N, C-alpha and C positions, 0 to 999 in steps of 0.2 A: 503493499499499499503505500510505504513511504517512498519507494523508487517512481512510481506512479504519479505522487504529488510533484516531487523533484522534476520528473519529464514534464509535466504539465506547466511548472513555473518556467522551467527553461525555454519551451516554446513560444510562451506568451511573452517573454523578454524579447526573444530573437524577432516576434512578429513585432512587437512594439518599437523595436529599433529598425526596422524596416520601414514602418510607417513614419518614424520621424525622418529618415533619411527621404521618404519619399514628399515630405513637406517642403524640402529644401530645393525639388526638381523645379525647374522652368518650362513651363508649356508655351511654344510658340505656334500658331495656327494649330492649336489642339494637339501637337505633337512634340515629344519629349526628345530634345537633341542632345545628347552626349556631348560636351564642348571642354577643350582645354585651350589654356592660353600659356604662350612661353617666350620670353622675353631673351634678347642677344645678351651674350655673358658681359660685354665691355659697354653696352649701352642699355640700361634697364627701361628707358624710357621705348625703346623700338621693340615691337612683340608681334607675334604672328598668333592667330586663334585658328582652332580647327573645329569646325563642326561636323562631326559624323553623320552618315546617311542624310545628306543635303538634299539628295535626290527625291526625299518622300514629300517635301514642301519645300521649294526655293525661296518662297516669302517668308516662311518659320524660320528656314536657315539664315536667312539675312538678319531678321529679327534676334534670332539666337547668338548670331557672331556680334552684331552691336552689343548686344547686353553683355557677352563674355568680356569684350574688350573694355567695355565702361566701368564693369567690377574690377578688372585687372587695374586700370588707370587710377580709380578710387583708392583701391586698398593699398596699392604701391606709392602713390602721388598725391592723394587726395583731391584730386582734380576728375571731372569727366570729361574734360575737353582732349579730343583726337584728332589727329590729321590722319585720316585713312589712306592708305596706298592702294587699297582695292576699293574701286566704287561699288558698294554694295548694293546701292540702287540701279545699276547698269540692268539693261533688259539681259543681258547674256553674260553668266557668271562663267569664270574658268572654274571647273572642278578637278580634283584629283581622285580619281576614282568616282568614287559615290560622295567625296568629302568636299567640303567647302575650306579652304583656306585663304584665310584674309590677314594682311599686314597693317600695322598703324604705328602712329607714334603719339605717346601720351605728351600732352601739352602741359607744363609746368607753369 
């Protein structure tokens, strides 16, 4: 009986953690896009954003890239001003496979 209670409590904790993580997800155009941002070693204000599975919704991928870039600049430099090298509003976006890769510079 004790083992069953411990198992149920563990499963409840795992489910709770997954639900909490899900609250931090951002959906764009009704779709969750996994995103990452990476800066250059020598110039932390120059960064790239990768939006995976961008072909699911290019409008949503554009929004996800903009959000990730803004999040990076605000957390690193305290400002949301970005000079994008990649035109996220362009009709045609250049993709790497199914991923959108956008570059920008945080303005301080």
